[in-house]
C-alpha positions as CSV (number, residue, x, y, z in Angstrom):
1,M,102.8,88.4,109.2
2,K,102.7,84.9,110.5
3,H,104.9,82.3,109.1
4,T,108.0,80.8,110.6
5,L,111.3,82.6,110.4
6,E,112.1,81.2,107.1
7,T,108.8,81.7,105.1
8,L,108.6,85.5,104.8
9,T,110.7,87.1,102.3
10,A,113.5,88.8,101.0
11,R,116.1,86.2,100.8
12,S,118.7,86.0,98.2
13,L,122.1,86.7,96.9
14,M,123.7,87.1,93.7
15,N,126.9,87.9,92.0
16,A,128.9,89.3,89.3
17,K,130.1,87.8,86.2
18,Y,133.1,87.4,83.8
19,R,134.9,84.2,83.9
20,L,138.4,84.2,85.2
21,I,141.0,83.4,82.5
22,A,143.9,81.6,84.1
23,I,147.2,82.3,82.4
24,G,149.9,79.7,82.7
25,A,153.6,80.4,82.5
26,M,156.3,78.2,80.9
27,A,159.9,78.0,82.2
28,F,162.7,77.5,79.7
29,G,165.9,76.0,80.9
30,L,169.1,76.8,78.9
31,A,172.3,74.8,79.0
32,A,175.7,75.6,77.6
33,C,177.8,72.7,76.3
34,G,181.5,72.3,75.8
35,G,182.9,72.3,72.3
36,G,185.8,70.6,70.6
37,G,188.5,72.1,68.2
38,A,189.1,71.6,64.5
39,S,191.0,68.7,63.3
40,G,194.7,69.1,64.0
41,G,194.3,71.8,66.6
42,S,192.9,72.6,70.0
43,G,190.7,75.4,71.2
44,P,190.3,76.9,74.6
45,N,188.7,74.6,77.1
46,I,185.3,76.2,78.0
47,P,183.8,74.6,81.1
48,N,180.0,74.0,81.4
49,V,178.4,76.9,83.3
50,P,175.3,76.1,85.3
51,V,172.3,78.2,84.5
52,T,169.7,79.2,87.1
53,P,166.3,78.0,85.9
54,A,163.7,80.7,85.2
55,V,161.2,81.2,88.0
56,P,157.7,80.4,86.7
57,T,155.4,83.3,86.4
58,P,152.7,83.0,89.1
59,T,149.0,82.8,88.1
60,P,147.7,86.3,88.4
61,A,145.0,87.2,90.9
62,P,141.5,87.4,89.5
63,S,141.0,90.7,87.6
64,G,138.2,92.6,85.9
65,P,135.5,94.9,87.2
66,P,134.7,94.2,90.8
67,H,131.0,93.7,90.3
68,P,130.0,93.0,86.7
69,A,126.5,92.0,85.9
70,A,123.9,92.7,83.2
71,G,120.5,91.5,81.9
72,G,120.6,87.7,81.2
73,D,123.3,86.9,83.7
74,T,122.7,83.9,86.0
75,F,124.3,83.0,89.3
76,T,124.0,80.2,91.9
77,F,124.8,80.6,95.6
78,N,124.9,78.0,98.3
79,G,124.9,78.6,102.0
80,T,123.9,77.7,105.5
81,L,121.7,79.3,108.2
82,A,121.7,78.6,111.9
83,R,119.4,80.1,114.6
84,S,119.2,79.7,118.3
85,D,116.9,81.1,121.0
86,A,117.8,81.3,124.7
87,Y,115.6,82.4,127.6
88,T,116.6,84.1,130.8
89,Y,113.6,84.7,133.0
90,P,113.5,86.0,136.5
91,V,111.7,82.8,137.4
92,A,112.2,79.4,136.1
93,S,111.8,79.6,132.3
94,P,109.0,77.5,130.9
95,L,110.7,77.6,127.5
96,P,113.7,75.4,126.6
97,P,116.5,76.8,124.4
98,T,115.9,76.0,120.7
99,A,118.1,75.6,117.7
100,A,117.5,75.2,114.0
101,S,119.6,75.0,110.9
102,A,119.1,74.8,107.1
103,T,121.0,74.6,103.9
104,I,120.3,77.3,101.3
105,K,120.4,77.3,97.5
106,Q,119.7,80.4,95.4
107,N,119.3,80.6,91.6
108,V,119.5,84.2,90.4
109,T,118.7,85.8,87.0
110,V,119.4,89.4,86.2
111,I,116.5,91.1,84.3
112,T,116.5,94.7,82.9
113,T,113.0,96.1,83.6
114,P,111.1,99.3,84.1
115,N,111.5,100.8,87.6
116,P,108.5,99.7,89.6
117,F,109.1,102.6,92.0
118,G,109.6,105.4,89.5
119,A,111.1,106.4,86.1
120,G,113.9,104.7,84.2
121,Q,115.2,101.2,83.9
122,V,116.5,99.0,86.8
123,Q,118.1,95.7,87.1
124,D,115.9,93.1,88.8
125,F,117.9,90.4,90.5
126,Q,115.2,87.8,90.5
127,T,116.0,85.1,93.0
128,L,114.5,81.7,93.5
129,E,115.5,80.3,96.9
130,S,115.0,77.0,98.7
131,D,115.8,76.5,102.3
132,V,116.1,72.8,103.3
133,Y,115.5,71.9,106.9
134,P,115.5,68.4,108.3
135,A,111.7,68.2,108.2
136,Q,110.7,70.6,105.4
137,T,111.8,72.7,102.5
138,L,110.7,76.3,102.2
139,S,110.9,78.4,99.0
140,S,110.3,81.9,97.8
141,K,110.5,84.1,94.8
142,N,112.2,87.5,95.3
143,D,112.8,90.6,93.1
144,F,115.5,93.1,94.2
145,Y,115.6,96.3,92.2
146,Y,119.0,98.1,91.7
147,Q,120.6,101.0,90.0
148,S,124.3,101.8,89.7
149,G,126.5,104.8,89.1
150,S,128.8,106.4,91.6
151,A,127.3,103.8,94.0
152,F,125.3,100.6,93.8
153,Q,121.9,101.3,95.2
154,L,118.9,99.2,96.2
155,L,115.6,100.9,95.5
156,G,113.3,98.3,97.0
157,Y,112.2,94.7,96.7
158,S,109.2,92.4,96.6
159,S,108.8,88.8,97.7
160,V,106.3,86.0,97.5
161,D,106.7,82.8,99.6
162,D,105.5,79.3,98.7
163,V,102.1,79.8,100.2
164,G,101.4,83.1,98.5
165,D,102.1,85.7,101.3
166,A,103.6,88.8,99.7
167,T,105.9,91.7,100.9
168,T,106.9,94.9,99.1
169,V,109.4,97.4,100.5
170,Q,110.3,100.8,99.0
171,Y,113.1,102.9,100.4
172,A,112.6,106.7,100.7
173,T,116.2,107.1,99.9
174,P,117.9,104.3,97.9
175,Q,120.2,102.2,100.0
176,V,123.9,102.4,99.2
177,V,125.3,98.9,99.2
178,D,128.7,99.8,97.9
179,Q,130.5,102.9,96.7
180,L,132.1,102.8,93.3
181,P,134.9,102.8,92.5
182,E,135.8,100.9,95.6
183,T,138.3,102.7,97.8
184,T,140.0,101.4,100.9
185,G,138.9,103.5,103.9
186,A,135.7,104.7,102.3
187,S,132.7,104.9,104.6
188,W,129.0,105.7,104.3
189,T,125.6,105.3,106.0
190,N,122.0,104.9,105.0
191,S,118.6,106.2,106.2
192,P,116.1,103.6,107.4
193,A,113.2,105.6,105.9
194,A,111.0,103.2,104.0
195,S,107.4,101.9,103.5
196,M,106.4,98.3,103.7
197,T,103.2,96.5,102.8
198,Q,102.2,92.9,103.3
199,T,99.3,90.8,102.2
200,F,98.4,87.3,103.2
201,I,96.3,84.6,101.6
202,D,93.9,84.6,104.6
203,G,93.1,88.3,103.9
204,E,95.2,89.8,106.6
205,T,97.3,92.9,105.8
206,A,100.1,94.9,107.3
207,S,101.8,98.2,106.6
208,R,104.6,100.2,108.2
209,T,106.2,103.6,107.5
210,T,109.6,104.3,109.0
211,A,111.1,107.7,109.2
212,A,114.8,108.7,108.8
213,D,115.3,108.9,112.6
214,G,114.0,105.3,113.1
215,T,110.5,106.2,114.4
216,Y,107.6,104.4,112.9
217,T,103.9,103.8,112.6
218,D,102.8,100.2,112.1
219,T,99.3,99.0,111.3
220,E,98.6,95.2,111.5
221,Q,95.3,93.6,110.7
222,I,96.0,90.7,113.0
223,Y,92.7,89.0,113.0
224,G,89.8,89.0,110.5
225,T,89.3,91.8,107.9
226,G,87.4,95.0,107.6
227,T,85.4,96.7,110.4
228,D,82.8,94.1,111.2
229,Y,83.0,91.5,114.0
230,P,85.1,89.5,114.4
231,S,88.0,91.8,113.4
232,V,91.0,93.0,115.4
233,K,93.7,95.5,114.4
234,A,96.9,96.6,116.1
235,I,98.4,100.1,115.6
236,L,101.9,100.7,117.0
237,S,103.8,104.0,117.0
238,E,107.2,105.1,118.3
239,N,108.5,108.6,119.0
240,A,112.0,109.9,118.9
241,D,112.1,110.3,122.8
242,G,111.3,106.6,123.3
243,S,107.7,107.1,124.0
244,G,105.1,105.2,122.0
245,E,101.7,103.6,121.9
246,V,100.1,100.2,121.3
247,Q,96.5,100.4,120.3
248,I,94.3,97.3,119.9
249,V,91.1,98.0,117.9
250,R,88.2,95.6,118.2
251,Y,85.4,96.1,115.7
252,E,82.2,94.8,117.3
253,N,79.7,95.9,114.6
254,G,77.3,93.1,113.9
255,R,78.0,91.2,117.2
256,T,75.1,90.3,119.3
257,G,74.8,92.6,122.4
258,F,76.9,95.4,120.9
259,Q,75.9,98.7,119.4
260,A,76.0,99.4,115.7
261,N,79.4,100.5,114.6
262,E,80.7,100.0,118.2
263,T,84.5,100.0,118.4
264,I,86.5,99.2,121.5
265,Y,90.0,100.7,121.8
266,D,92.6,99.3,124.2
267,N,95.3,101.9,124.3
268,Y,98.7,101.4,126.1
269,F,101.0,104.5,126.3
270,I,104.7,104.1,127.0
271,S,106.4,107.1,128.5
272,P,109.9,108.5,127.7
273,P,112.5,107.8,130.5
274,S,111.4,109.7,133.6
275,A,113.7,110.4,136.6
276,Q,112.5,109.5,140.1
277,S,113.8,111.0,143.4
278,S,116.6,108.5,143.4
279,N,117.6,109.7,139.9
280,A,116.9,106.2,138.5
281,Q,115.2,106.4,135.2
282,F,111.9,104.5,134.8
283,L,109.4,103.9,132.1
284,Y,105.7,104.2,132.8
285,V,102.9,102.4,131.0
286,T,99.4,103.8,131.2
287,Y,96.2,102.2,129.9
288,Q,93.0,103.5,128.5
289,L,89.9,101.5,127.5
290,A,87.6,103.4,125.2
291,D,84.3,101.9,124.1
292,L,83.1,104.2,121.3
293,F,80.0,104.3,119.0
294,Y,77.9,107.1,117.7
295,G,76.9,109.4,120.6
296,A,79.2,107.7,123.1
297,P,81.0,109.8,125.7
298,S,84.7,110.9,125.3
299,P,87.3,108.3,126.3
300,P,88.3,108.3,129.9
301,P,91.8,109.4,131.0
302,A,94.6,106.9,130.9
303,A,95.2,105.1,134.2
304,P,98.5,103.7,135.5
305,F,99.2,100.2,134.3
306,A,102.9,99.3,135.0
307,S,106.4,100.8,135.6
308,M,109.8,99.4,134.9
309,P,113.5,100.4,135.0
310,I,114.7,101.7,131.7
311,W,116.2,98.8,129.7
312,Y,117.9,100.6,126.8
313,K,120.9,102.9,126.7
314,T,120.6,106.7,126.9
315,P,120.9,109.0,125.1
316,L,118.6,107.0,122.9
317,A,119.4,106.2,119.3
318,L,116.6,104.4,117.6
319,Y,118.8,103.6,114.5
320,S,122.5,103.7,113.8
321,E,124.5,102.3,110.8
322,S,128.1,102.2,109.7
323,D,129.3,100.9,106.3
324,N,133.1,100.6,105.6
325,D,135.4,99.5,102.9
326,L,138.2,97.7,104.8
327,G,140.3,96.9,101.8
328,P,141.9,93.6,100.7
329,Q,141.5,90.9,103.4
330,T,142.0,87.1,103.5
331,I,138.7,85.2,102.7
332,P,137.8,83.2,105.8
333,A,138.1,79.4,105.5
334,A,134.5,79.1,106.7
335,C,133.4,80.6,103.4
336,N,134.7,77.5,101.6
337,A,135.2,79.7,98.5
338,P,136.4,77.9,95.3
339,A,140.1,78.2,94.6
340,A,139.5,80.0,91.4
341,F,138.5,83.1,93.4
342,G,141.9,83.3,95.1
343,T,142.6,83.8,98.7
344,Q,141.8,87.5,99.2
345,G,138.8,89.8,98.7
346,R,137.9,93.4,99.4
347,E,136.1,93.4,102.7
348,I,132.9,95.5,102.8
349,Q,131.3,95.6,106.3
350,Q,128.1,97.0,107.6
351,Q,127.2,97.3,111.3
352,L,123.6,98.2,112.2
353,K,121.8,98.6,115.5
354,S,118.1,99.5,116.1
355,T,116.0,99.9,119.3
356,D,112.3,99.4,119.4
357,T,111.0,101.0,122.6
358,V,107.4,99.8,122.0
359,L,108.1,96.1,121.4
360,G,111.1,96.1,123.7
361,T,113.9,94.8,121.4
362,V,117.4,95.8,120.6
363,T,118.8,94.3,117.3
364,S,122.4,94.3,116.2
365,T,123.5,93.0,112.8
366,T,126.9,92.7,111.2
367,T,127.2,91.9,107.4
368,T,130.7,91.1,106.0
369,A,131.3,90.6,102.3
370,Y,134.4,89.6,100.4
371,V,134.5,91.1,96.9
372,V,136.8,89.6,94.2
373,D,137.4,91.6,91.0
374,G,135.8,89.8,88.1
375,F,133.5,87.9,90.3
376,G,131.9,90.3,92.8
377,P,131.2,89.2,96.4
378,V,132.2,85.5,96.6
379,C,131.2,85.2,100.2
380,V,128.8,87.0,102.5
381,Q,128.7,86.4,106.3
382,L,125.9,87.7,108.5
383,A,125.5,87.7,112.3
384,S,122.5,89.1,114.1
385,T,121.5,89.3,117.8
386,V,118.0,90.3,119.0
387,N,117.6,90.9,122.7
388,T,114.0,91.0,123.9
389,Y,113.1,92.7,127.1
390,F,109.3,92.4,127.2
391,D,107.3,89.2,127.9
392,Y,104.5,89.0,125.3
393,S,103.2,85.5,126.0
394,M,102.6,85.6,129.8
395,D,105.4,83.1,130.3
396,T,106.4,84.7,133.6
397,T,104.5,85.0,136.8
398,I,105.5,88.6,137.2
399,T,103.5,91.4,135.6
400,P,102.5,89.8,132.3
401,V,103.3,91.5,129.0
402,F,105.4,94.5,130.2
403,Y,108.1,93.0,132.4
404,Q,111.8,93.7,132.1
405,G,114.1,91.7,134.3
406,S,117.8,92.1,134.8
407,G,118.8,91.9,131.2
408,A,117.0,90.4,128.2
409,L,114.3,87.8,128.7
410,Q,115.1,86.2,125.3
411,T,118.2,86.3,123.1
412,T,118.0,85.2,119.5
413,T,121.1,84.7,117.4
414,I,121.1,84.1,113.6
415,A,124.2,83.3,111.6
416,Q,124.4,82.9,107.9
417,T,127.1,82.2,105.3
418,L,126.5,82.4,101.5
419,T,129.1,81.5,98.9
420,L,129.1,81.9,95.1
421,A,128.9,78.5,93.6
422,S,128.7,79.1,89.9
423,Q,128.1,81.7,87.2
424,G,126.2,81.1,83.9
425,A,127.4,81.7,80.4
426,Y,127.6,85.4,79.9
427,P,127.0,87.3,76.7
428,Q,130.3,89.2,76.9
429,S,134.0,88.7,76.9
430,A,136.6,89.9,79.4
431,A,137.0,93.0,77.3
432,G,133.5,94.1,78.2
433,R,130.1,94.2,76.7
434,K,129.5,96.2,73.6
435,S,127.1,99.1,73.8
436,A,123.9,99.0,71.8
437,G,125.7,100.6,68.8
438,G,128.4,98.0,69.0
439,Q,131.1,100.5,69.8
440,S,132.8,101.1,73.1
441,P,132.6,98.4,75.8
442,T,130.1,99.1,78.5
443,L,130.5,97.3,81.8
444,H,127.7,97.4,84.3
445,P,129.3,97.6,87.8
446,V,126.2,96.4,89.6
447,S,128.0,96.1,92.9
448,T,127.3,93.8,95.8
449,A,123.7,92.9,95.1
450,E,124.3,89.7,97.0
451,I,125.3,91.7,100.1
452,A,122.0,93.6,100.0
453,I,120.0,90.5,99.4
454,A,121.7,88.7,102.2
455,R,120.9,91.6,104.6
456,L,117.3,91.6,103.6
457,R,117.1,87.9,104.3
458,M,118.2,88.6,107.8
459,V,115.7,91.5,108.0
460,A,113.0,89.0,106.9
461,A,113.7,86.7,109.8
462,I,113.6,89.5,112.3
463,E,110.4,90.8,110.7
464,T,108.7,87.5,111.2
465,D,109.6,87.4,114.8
466,R,108.3,90.9,115.2
467,A,104.9,89.9,113.8
468,K,104.7,87.1,116.3
469,R,105.4,89.5,119.1
470,I,102.6,91.8,117.9
471,R,100.1,89.0,117.8
472,A,101.1,87.7,121.2
473,L,100.9,91.2,122.6
474,A,97.5,91.9,121.2
475,K,96.1,88.6,122.5
476,N,97.4,89.2,126.0
477,L,96.3,92.8,126.2
478,L,92.8,91.6,125.2
479,N,92.9,88.9,127.8
480,R,93.7,91.4,130.5
481,S,91.2,94.0,129.4
482,A,88.2,91.9,128.4
483,A,89.1,88.3,129.3
484,K,88.6,87.5,125.6
485,G,91.4,86.2,123.4
486,V,91.6,86.3,119.6
487,R,90.1,83.0,118.6
């Protein structure tokens, strides 16, 4: 995992279909006129009576299924992304605040295909995305696999960026993006349980398994490959009580001056919160250096390394999520949604928070989508904040690596807005698609695919940062234990 925030991943959005048919109304004005009598006589004098003009019938709001889509559909989304990083160190920060922005374009094609994670058919929302920055343009190809029924569910996704680095994610339990039919006040949540694998063109690999409670085991081949020198691997694990371990594995086989099959383990153990006599809760970090080869003695006991005040809230929740259907709401002006979509959409909101006690981060993300019947989500807004409490790069002069000051050392904010720009020509009418036998219409309410894809794009940015932290952490732990960096 190594590229910049924008290069890894899952980044896309898509949308529903059916063109909106606007119905115009005509007003007819009627007027009465006075009449004259027959020759030689006179009739009653009937005055002209004014008639109130008919009120024009308003153009109806968009109608149709909330999230129609099927194989062969195409969509285009435009958007913007902005990121900023601010540093608050207990000493003068050596790092200036940074900011970056890009414009996004996504071309999406829906493909019906066999399920890559199991039996049956799924709909692959294949998305080609380009992110245009002032100095470069980054691109990726992403496949998001969905099924729908009583809910629209994401089974997993795969992504390849423009240099060939690849990511695949499969959820243990499919992620509910939207419940169908949509009902104001409905709420739900999802499990974070999933498996992720990554491969890189330089031969490096990564894999992570996350459990339903948010705990994980993460293995990163951060330098070299295999078990021969030079090769370095990081293994991270997190437990439900907040404890965890960072293990740096150096394979020295074949290096001059080392034993055959010699492997050096740098193990750092993080304790759960522990109360001291003052009742203040602290975290303790212990360290164990184990130089192992055939016939070598057992590893020594772990020795004290560092301690720090607890930096996360207790009781600890490693993962929490809330998804809600908030009903019809005004589409924000910032969405810049085309007038054909109307002024209101059903607001679907997700709030997510996760705590990584091993890497020292708290991540909060809010996703808000506005769904218009007949079009699907016409706008998706995302906002994410990542607070980082550990120093990975030895930027402070106080206890390198595991230092927590008063508050976060780094705060990263990411904001993104994506808007439906166009829909392709669809092989169906507003009455619905015909089934294979040409009988009853069959609509495919593939719900808010774009919502899920937008969320995954945000996840991708955060994952890239996480990979950088792991590499920095491994390098600095190696510097402390052996005065040798990864070169």
